[in-house]
PALUM-662544 format. One record per residue: x negated, y negated, z negated of N, C-alpha, C, O in turn; residue number from 1. Coordinates in nm, 3 decimals. Each point is the difference from the previous one (the first is absolute). Last residue first. Layout:
N
- nX/nY/nZ/caX/caY/caZ/cX/cY/cZ/oX/oY/oZ/resi
- X/Y/Z/X/Y/Z/X/Y/Z/X/Y/Z/NUM
...
This chain:
114
- nX/nY/nZ/caX/caY/caZ/cX/cY/cZ/oX/oY/oZ/resi
- -1.726/-0.569/-1.183/-0.062/0.025/-0.129/-0.003/0.146/-0.033/-0.049/0.039/-0.106/114
- 0.249/-0.262/0.490/-0.144/0.022/0.018/-0.068/0.029/-0.131/-0.121/0.021/-0.004/113
- 0.646/0.037/0.238/-0.082/-0.049/-0.111/-0.146/0.029/0.029/-0.033/0.103/0.059/112
- 0.382/-0.168/0.347/-0.051/0.098/-0.097/-0.082/-0.068/-0.108/-0.070/-0.098/0.024/111
- 0.271/-0.141/0.347/0.106/0.080/-0.057/-0.047/0.099/-0.105/0.081/0.049/-0.077/110
- -0.324/-0.379/0.380/0.049/-0.052/-0.127/0.109/0.083/-0.065/0.061/-0.044/-0.097/109
- -0.299/0.123/0.533/-0.099/-0.020/-0.105/0.057/-0.040/-0.134/-0.068/0.016/-0.102/108
- 0.351/0.064/0.497/-0.090/0.114/-0.018/-0.093/-0.018/-0.120/-0.019/0.094/-0.077/107
- 0.350/-0.410/0.276/0.028/0.067/-0.126/-0.100/0.110/-0.031/-0.006/0.047/-0.114/106
- 0.014/-0.326/0.525/-0.039/-0.075/-0.120/0.022/0.073/-0.131/-0.059/-0.039/-0.101/105
- 0.166/0.266/0.534/-0.137/-0.048/-0.013/-0.030/-0.075/-0.130/-0.096/0.037/-0.067/104
- 0.544/0.129/0.210/-0.091/0.099/-0.056/-0.138/-0.058/-0.029/-0.060/0.034/-0.102/103
- 0.412/-0.284/0.321/0.031/0.022/-0.141/-0.101/0.093/-0.066/-0.029/-0.016/-0.118/102
- 0.005/-0.073/0.584/-0.037/-0.121/-0.074/0.030/0.016/-0.149/-0.069/-0.061/-0.083/101
- 0.190/0.414/0.371/-0.146/-0.017/0.001/-0.043/-0.124/-0.076/-0.103/0.002/-0.068/100
- 0.576/0.089/0.112/-0.072/0.102/-0.074/-0.150/-0.028/-0.006/-0.058/0.001/-0.109/99
- 0.446/-0.248/0.330/-0.093/-0.059/-0.095/-0.082/0.102/-0.077/-0.073/-0.039/-0.091/98
- 0.405/0.154/0.428/-0.091/-0.097/0.060/-0.103/-0.050/-0.099/-0.114/-0.029/0.039/97
- 0.336/0.525/-0.072/0.031/-0.140/-0.029/-0.104/-0.092/0.061/-0.117/0.035/0.011/96
- 0.110/0.458/-0.004/0.057/-0.072/0.115/0.031/-0.146/-0.029/0.031/-0.075/0.093/95
- -0.197/0.379/-0.431/-0.100/-0.017/0.104/0.052/-0.082/0.118/-0.076/-0.075/0.062/94
- 0.376/0.191/-0.412/-0.103/-0.094/-0.047/-0.100/-0.027/0.111/-0.032/-0.116/0.028/93
- 0.354/0.443/0.054/0.061/-0.133/-0.003/-0.102/-0.106/-0.042/-0.007/-0.108/0.059/92
- -0.127/0.559/-0.079/0.015/-0.046/0.140/0.060/-0.138/0.007/-0.044/-0.082/0.081/91
- 0.019/0.290/-0.502/-0.135/-0.039/0.047/0.005/-0.050/0.144/-0.067/-0.097/0.035/90
- 0.465/0.270/-0.211/-0.035/-0.126/-0.066/-0.137/-0.048/0.045/-0.018/-0.118/0.030/89
- 0.155/0.538/0.122/0.083/-0.104/0.061/-0.033/-0.137/-0.060/-0.012/-0.099/0.073/88
- -0.192/0.473/-0.266/-0.058/-0.030/0.131/0.080/-0.105/0.075/-0.057/-0.084/0.070/87
- 0.227/0.239/-0.481/-0.125/-0.074/-0.021/-0.064/-0.039/0.133/-0.046/-0.113/0.016/86
- 0.422/0.390/-0.002/0.039/-0.134/-0.044/-0.123/-0.088/-0.022/-0.002/-0.118/0.036/85
- -0.067/0.571/0.062/0.053/-0.070/0.119/0.040/-0.142/-0.035/-0.024/-0.092/0.078/84
- -0.118/0.383/-0.432/-0.109/-0.043/0.089/0.050/-0.080/0.121/-0.060/-0.100/0.037/83
- 0.248/0.284/-0.498/0.058/-0.089/0.102/-0.105/-0.058/0.094/-0.006/-0.121/0.022/82
- -0.067/0.422/-0.419/0.116/0.054/0.073/0.045/-0.085/0.118/0.075/0.049/0.084/81
- -0.563/0.075/-0.353/0.094/-0.110/0.021/0.109/0.043/0.097/-0.027/0.055/0.107/80
- -0.364/0.217/-0.236/0.112/0.003/-0.095/0.104/-0.108/0.023/0.109/0.008/-0.057/79
- -0.532/0.050/0.312/0.097/0.108/0.026/0.122/-0.001/-0.092/0.105/0.053/0.036/78
- -0.403/-0.487/0.134/0.011/0.093/-0.112/0.104/0.108/0.029/0.111/-0.031/0.041/77
- -0.225/-0.366/0.233/-0.089/0.114/0.018/0.008/0.105/-0.108/-0.068/0.102/0.008/76
- 0.320/-0.512/-0.019/0.039/0.068/0.124/-0.086/0.124/0.025/0.045/0.095/0.063/75
- -0.152/-0.378/-0.428/0.124/0.074/-0.024/0.042/0.079/0.124/0.043/0.115/-0.011/74
- -0.416/-0.400/0.048/-0.030/0.108/-0.093/0.123/0.087/-0.022/-0.009/0.123/0.002/73
- 0.065/-0.513/0.248/-0.073/0.101/0.076/-0.035/0.120/-0.087/0.011/0.115/0.043/72
- 0.188/-0.481/-0.251/0.097/0.063/0.089/-0.067/0.109/0.083/0.058/0.107/0.021/71
- -0.332/-0.371/-0.288/0.078/0.092/-0.083/0.107/0.071/0.082/0.030/0.117/-0.024/70
- -0.293/-0.455/0.230/-0.081/0.120/-0.030/0.074/0.102/-0.086/-0.020/0.121/0.016/69
- 0.247/-0.540/0.084/-0.015/0.093/0.112/-0.090/0.120/-0.032/0.037/0.112/0.034/68
- 0.046/-0.505/-0.323/0.090/0.113/-0.015/-0.023/0.107/0.106/0.022/0.118/-0.026/67
- -0.252/-0.548/0.010/-0.050/0.093/-0.102/0.090/0.121/-0.023/-0.042/0.097/-0.063/66
- 0.181/-0.421/0.396/-0.132/0.057/0.030/-0.052/0.092/-0.111/-0.047/0.110/0.032/65
- 0.460/-0.355/-0.092/0.009/0.108/0.097/-0.135/0.067/0.022/-0.009/0.123/-0.002/64
- 0.106/-0.520/-0.268/-0.011/0.129/-0.069/0.004/0.118/0.097/-0.031/0.113/-0.038/63
- 0.091/-0.573/0.180/-0.139/0.025/-0.039/-0.017/0.134/-0.070/-0.110/0.055/0.002/62
- 0.513/-0.078/0.336/-0.050/-0.095/-0.098/-0.142/0.036/-0.040/-0.057/0.096/0.051/61
- 0.425/-0.015/0.405/-0.086/0.052/-0.106/-0.044/-0.111/-0.093/0.007/-0.118/0.035/60
- 0.391/0.253/0.355/-0.057/-0.111/-0.077/-0.081/0.060/-0.115/0.055/0.067/-0.087/59
- 0.210/0.199/0.406/-0.097/-0.079/0.076/-0.060/-0.118/-0.075/-0.075/-0.076/0.060/58
- 0.429/0.407/-0.199/-0.085/0.078/0.089/-0.100/-0.081/0.078/-0.069/0.055/0.087/57
- 0.373/-0.206/-0.440/0.066/0.009/0.131/-0.083/0.077/0.102/0.029/-0.004/0.120/56
- -0.319/-0.102/-0.521/0.141/-0.039/0.006/0.049/0.001/0.145/-0.066/-0.048/0.092/55
- -0.337/0.248/-0.372/0.023/-0.017/0.145/0.148/-0.027/0.024/0.073/0.084/0.052/54
- -0.252/-0.025/-0.497/-0.126/-0.023/0.073/0.017/-0.020/0.150/-0.095/-0.041/0.067/53
- 0.462/0.112/-0.396/-0.098/-0.084/-0.069/-0.121/-0.035/0.085/-0.058/-0.107/-0.016/52
- 0.411/0.401/0.164/0.058/-0.132/-0.022/-0.099/-0.096/-0.066/0.009/-0.122/0.020/51
- -0.136/0.571/0.037/0.007/-0.068/0.130/0.059/-0.140/-0.014/-0.046/-0.093/0.066/50
- 0.050/0.371/-0.442/-0.135/-0.048/0.028/-0.005/-0.074/0.133/-0.066/-0.104/0.012/49
- 0.466/0.314/-0.129/-0.024/-0.116/-0.087/-0.138/-0.059/0.024/-0.017/-0.122/0.000/48
- 0.121/0.517/0.231/0.086/-0.110/0.047/-0.024/-0.126/-0.083/-0.013/-0.110/0.054/47
- -0.204/0.499/-0.194/-0.058/-0.048/0.127/0.082/-0.116/0.054/-0.057/-0.099/0.046/46
- 0.226/0.315/-0.425/-0.118/-0.079/-0.034/-0.069/-0.053/0.126/-0.048/-0.113/0.001/45
- 0.410/0.407/0.051/0.048/-0.127/-0.052/-0.118/-0.091/-0.033/0.004/-0.120/0.029/44
- -0.110/0.556/0.098/0.055/-0.076/0.113/0.053/-0.137/-0.043/-0.023/-0.100/0.068/43
- -0.130/0.402/-0.403/-0.111/-0.050/0.082/0.051/-0.084/0.118/-0.056/-0.105/0.030/42
- 0.370/0.324/-0.307/-0.067/-0.106/-0.075/-0.110/-0.063/0.085/-0.014/-0.122/0.003/41
- 0.227/0.500/0.174/0.091/-0.115/-0.003/-0.064/-0.119/-0.071/0.008/-0.114/0.048/40
- -0.252/0.525/-0.039/0.015/-0.059/0.133/0.089/-0.123/0.000/-0.033/-0.101/0.063/39
- -0.208/0.193/-0.521/0.061/0.094/0.094/0.027/-0.074/0.131/-0.024/-0.120/0.010/38
- -0.381/-0.068/-0.302/0.144/0.017/-0.006/0.049/0.109/0.094/-0.073/0.045/0.088/37
- -0.390/-0.221/-0.146/0.040/0.104/-0.094/0.151/0.024/-0.009/0.044/0.090/-0.073/36
- -0.276/-0.414/0.376/-0.096/0.109/-0.021/0.059/0.117/-0.078/-0.027/0.116/0.033/35
- 0.277/-0.517/0.040/-0.023/0.066/0.128/-0.088/0.123/-0.020/0.025/0.106/0.058/34
- 0.046/-0.378/-0.427/0.123/0.073/0.033/-0.012/0.072/0.133/0.055/0.109/0.018/33
- -0.410/-0.389/-0.150/0.007/0.119/-0.086/0.125/0.083/0.030/-0.007/0.123/0.002/32
- -0.046/-0.539/0.212/-0.097/0.096/0.053/0.005/0.130/-0.080/-0.008/0.109/0.057/31
- 0.265/-0.463/-0.217/0.056/0.052/0.125/-0.092/0.104/0.061/0.046/0.105/0.047/30
- -0.195/-0.338/-0.432/0.104/0.098/-0.031/0.067/0.059/0.126/0.038/0.118/0.001/29
- -0.376/-0.458/0.066/-0.051/0.127/-0.054/0.109/0.099/-0.040/-0.013/0.119/0.030/28
- 0.141/-0.565/0.129/-0.054/0.090/0.102/-0.052/0.131/-0.061/0.034/0.107/0.052/27
- 0.151/-0.518/-0.277/0.082/0.120/0.015/-0.052/0.101/0.100/0.058/0.107/0.015/26
- -0.254/-0.547/-0.106/-0.018/0.089/-0.113/0.080/0.128/0.008/-0.033/0.098/-0.068/25
- -0.017/-0.512/0.365/-0.024/0.137/0.044/-0.021/0.099/-0.113/-0.048/0.111/0.023/24
- 0.339/-0.611/0.069/-0.120/0.063/-0.054/-0.007/0.147/0.038/0.101/0.061/0.036/23
- 0.167/-0.391/0.293/0.010/0.047/-0.139/-0.132/0.063/-0.044/-0.082/0.039/0.083/22
- 0.182/-0.196/0.365/-0.051/-0.103/-0.089/0.007/0.039/-0.146/-0.055/-0.070/-0.086/21
- 0.159/0.341/0.479/0.110/-0.091/-0.029/-0.044/-0.116/-0.088/0.079/-0.090/-0.029/20
- -0.378/0.442/0.154/0.045/-0.062/0.124/0.115/-0.097/-0.021/0.023/-0.087/0.083/19
- -0.344/0.165/-0.502/0.058/0.088/0.100/0.047/-0.077/0.121/-0.016/-0.122/0.007/18
- -0.395/-0.005/-0.356/0.139/-0.028/0.034/0.045/0.098/0.107/-0.075/0.033/0.091/17
- -0.332/-0.035/-0.508/0.040/0.009/0.140/0.147/-0.038/0.016/0.077/0.005/-0.096/16
- -0.319/0.048/-0.322/-0.050/-0.121/0.066/0.042/-0.007/0.146/-0.025/-0.100/0.067/15
- 0.121/0.476/-0.349/0.077/-0.115/-0.049/-0.046/-0.132/0.062/0.072/-0.100/-0.004/14
- -0.300/0.521/0.100/0.135/-0.006/0.055/0.073/-0.128/-0.040/0.067/-0.061/0.083/13
- -0.567/0.243/-0.048/0.061/-0.111/-0.076/0.140/-0.027/0.053/0.024/-0.102/0.064/12
- -0.321/0.576/-0.062/0.052/-0.108/0.083/0.067/-0.105/-0.090/0.072/0.036/-0.094/11
- -0.254/0.388/-0.061/-0.107/-0.093/0.034/0.045/-0.118/0.085/-0.080/-0.090/0.027/10
- 0.356/0.472/-0.166/-0.021/-0.095/-0.110/-0.112/-0.100/0.027/-0.012/-0.099/-0.071/9
- 0.112/0.457/0.378/0.107/-0.100/-0.002/-0.025/-0.105/-0.108/0.026/-0.119/0.022/8
- -0.284/0.537/0.107/-0.056/-0.136/-0.003/0.106/-0.111/0.002/-0.034/-0.117/0.018/7
- 0.143/0.595/-0.010/-0.093/-0.021/-0.111/-0.049/-0.145/-0.009/-0.021/-0.050/-0.110/6
- 0.356/0.326/0.395/0.012/-0.141/-0.040/-0.094/-0.037/-0.115/0.030/-0.090/-0.079/5
- 0.044/0.599/0.109/0.036/-0.095/0.106/-0.001/-0.140/-0.060/0.026/-0.017/-0.120/4
- -0.105/0.347/-0.180/-0.109/0.006/0.097/0.027/-0.087/0.123/-0.092/-0.054/0.061/3
- 0.333/-0.109/-0.503/-0.029/0.132/0.052/-0.111/-0.003/0.102/-0.068/-0.101/0.017/2
- 0.223/-0.278/-0.271/0.102/0.038/0.096/-0.026/0.138/0.059/0.065/0.037/0.097/1
């Protein structure tokens, strides 16, 4: 995926569930569109990603926690066009009631150990 998002392939995306209960296999392509797409493409991808990891701005799923480091990476990258949208999404995630309980159990089982 380029210099950005280098460790995306280390996450077991297909074993995770999004905030709607759907599989999370579509998360890496959305992250890539945010990283490398033009402004319109990136904004649409942020909206779609928000629907997958923070539904209605306040419901998170198990895939939310492993996605947050990539959102932070993208928000800190000079080439990403939609930083404000990313920061809004991160703020919504942080304000959810279940964020802290959702983040703790996924920390150890989201990355490959091989």
